C-alpha positions in Angstrom: 23.0 12.7 39.8 25.6 10.7 41.7 24.8 7.0 42.1 26.8 4.6 44.4 26.9 1.3 42.6 26.0 -1.8 44.6 26.3 -5.5 43.9 22.7 -5.6 42.8 23.3 -3.0 40.0 24.2 -3.9 36.5 27.3 -2.0 35.6 26.8 -2.5 31.8 23.3 -0.9 32.0 24.4 1.9 34.2 27.1 3.2 31.8 24.7 3.5 28.9 23.9 7.1 28.0 25.5 10.1 26.4 28.1 10.8 29.1 28.7 8.8 32.2 31.6 9.5 34.6 32.7 6.5 36.7 34.7 7.2 39.9 36.6 4.1 41.1 37.4 4.9 44.8 37.8 3.4 48.3 36.6 4.8 51.6 40.2 4.6 53.1 41.8 6.5 50.1 42.9 10.1 51.0 43.0 11.4 47.4 39.6 9.8 46.8 38.1 11.8 49.7 39.7 15.0 48.3 38.2 14.3 44.8 34.7 13.6 46.1 33.6 17.2 46.6 35.1 18.2 43.2 33.0 15.5 41.6 29.9 16.8 43.5 30.6 20.3 42.2 30.9 19.0 38.6 27.6 17.1 39.0 25.8 20.3 40.1 27.0 22.3 37.1 27.0 19.8 34.3 24.4 17.4 33.0 26.3 14.2 33.4 25.6 10.9 35.1 28.2 10.1 37.8 28.6 6.6 39.2 30.8 5.8 42.2 32.3 2.3 42.4 33.9 1.2 45.7 36.8 -1.0 44.5 36.6 -2.9 47.8 33.0 -3.8 47.4 33.1 -4.4 43.6 36.6 -5.6 42.8 35.5 -7.5 39.6 34.3 -4.2 38.0 37.6 -2.5 38.9 39.6 -5.4 37.5 37.6 -5.4 34.3 38.8 -1.8 33.6 42.3 -2.5 34.9 42.1 -0.1 37.8 45.5 -0.3 39.4 45.4 2.9 41.5 42.7 5.1 42.9 41.0 7.4 42.4 40.6 6.4 38.8 38.0 8.2 36.6 36.7 6.6 33.5 34.5 8.6 31.1 32.0 6.6 29.1 30.2 7.7 26.0 27.4 5.5 24.7 28.6 2.7 26.9 32.3 2.8 25.7 35.3 4.2 27.6 36.6 7.3 25.9 38.9 8.8 28.6 40.7 7.7 31.7 42.6 9.6 34.4 44.0 8.7 37.8 44.6 10.8 40.9 43.2 14.0 42.2 42.3 16.8 39.9 40.9 20.3 40.5 37.5 21.2 39.1 38.8 23.0 36.0 40.8 19.9 35.0 37.8 17.7 35.7 35.7 19.9 33.4 38.3 19.5 30.7 38.5 15.8 31.2 34.7 15.5 30.7 34.6 17.7 27.6 
């Protein structure tokens, strides 16, 4: 399930769970647009919660995790960040990132 985080959502509550992949992106970002269908494919084949955070709409969340470039992916396990990657990656690399 892919969820687009809004200002009304509580980020801290959303990242609780076994595995949560957070995609920090912007609508104007080319590599972000290239990564979006790859994340959708991953979501279809793996049981993982995916949260998309638009850095223009929620800059405080991006700043909290020191997101300096996009796309940035942060993998959370039980509410704690366990892996970080920036830039586009193909599906096979994304699978390995999540494992």
